[in-house]
C-alpha positions as CSV (number, residue, x, y, z in Angstrom):
1,M,92.0,120.3,103.6
2,L,89.4,118.1,105.4
3,T,85.9,119.5,105.5
4,G,82.4,118.2,106.0
5,C,80.9,115.6,108.4
6,L,82.2,112.4,109.8
7,A,81.4,109.1,108.0
8,Q,82.2,105.4,108.1
9,I,83.1,102.7,105.7
10,E,82.7,99.0,106.0
11,G,83.2,95.9,103.9
12,V,84.7,92.4,103.7
13,V,88.4,91.4,103.2
14,T,88.8,88.2,101.2
15,D,91.5,86.0,99.7
16,K,91.6,86.9,95.9
17,D,92.1,83.2,94.9
18,S,89.9,81.3,97.3
19,G,87.3,83.9,98.2
20,N,87.7,83.0,101.9
21,P,87.5,85.7,104.5
22,V,90.8,87.1,105.8
23,A,90.7,87.6,109.5
24,G,93.1,90.0,111.3
25,A,93.7,92.3,108.4
26,V,94.6,95.9,109.3
27,I,92.5,98.4,107.4
28,S,93.4,102.1,107.7
29,I,92.8,105.5,106.3
30,G,95.1,108.1,107.8
31,S,95.3,107.7,111.6
32,N,92.0,105.6,111.7
33,S,92.4,101.9,111.6
34,A,90.4,98.7,112.3
35,Y,90.9,94.9,112.1
36,S,88.8,92.5,110.1
37,N,87.0,89.9,112.2
38,G,86.8,86.1,111.6
39,Y,84.3,86.7,108.8
40,G,86.6,89.2,107.1
41,L,84.2,92.1,108.1
42,Y,85.6,95.5,109.0
43,Q,84.2,98.9,109.9
44,L,86.1,102.2,110.0
45,Q,84.4,105.1,111.8
46,Y,84.8,108.8,112.3
47,L,86.3,109.5,108.8
48,P,86.2,113.1,107.5
49,T,84.2,113.7,104.3
50,G,84.8,116.5,101.8
51,T,86.3,116.7,98.4
52,G,89.8,115.3,98.8
53,V,91.2,111.8,98.2
54,D,92.3,109.4,101.0
55,V,94.3,106.2,100.6
56,L,92.8,103.0,102.1
57,V,95.6,100.7,103.1
58,V,95.0,97.0,103.9
59,N,97.7,94.8,105.3
60,A,97.5,91.1,106.5
61,A,100.1,88.5,107.4
62,G,100.9,86.3,104.3
63,Y,99.3,88.8,101.9
64,E,100.6,91.5,99.6
65,L,99.9,95.1,100.8
66,K,96.8,96.6,99.1
67,T,96.1,100.3,98.6
68,K,93.1,101.9,97.1
69,S,92.3,105.6,96.5
70,I,89.0,106.7,98.0
71,N,87.3,110.0,97.1
72,Q,86.0,111.5,100.3
73,Y,82.6,112.1,98.7
74,Q,82.3,108.2,98.4
75,L,82.2,108.1,102.2
76,N,78.7,109.6,102.1
77,T,77.3,106.7,100.0
78,R,77.1,103.9,102.5
79,M,78.4,101.5,99.8
80,P,80.6,98.7,101.1
81,I,84.2,98.8,100.1
82,D,85.2,95.1,99.7
83,I,88.9,94.3,99.4
84,E,90.5,91.2,97.8
85,L,94.1,90.4,98.9
86,R,96.6,88.4,96.9
87,S,98.6,85.8,98.8
88,K,102.3,86.1,98.9
89,I,102.5,82.3,98.8
90,K,102.0,80.8,95.4
91,T,100.4,77.3,95.3
92,E,100.9,74.9,92.5
93,R,97.8,73.6,90.6
């Protein structure tokens, strides 16, 4: 059950190998979603807080799908939630 106030999370989506920002990633929790901008920055607003657990889902073209469990009490902390995505394309070194 969702209880409490509404909160927001924000952070940066980057490429795990290069550290470069990932633009156009879709970040979602439940029915709330946002896109990362050209700097990889995103912000999700109007999220319920409480004592449950939500799943943050991040999807971007050319990258593996990433999920992360978020305790709703974390939404009150104003700590950024940065996400590193792994490329589906392997490069030789």
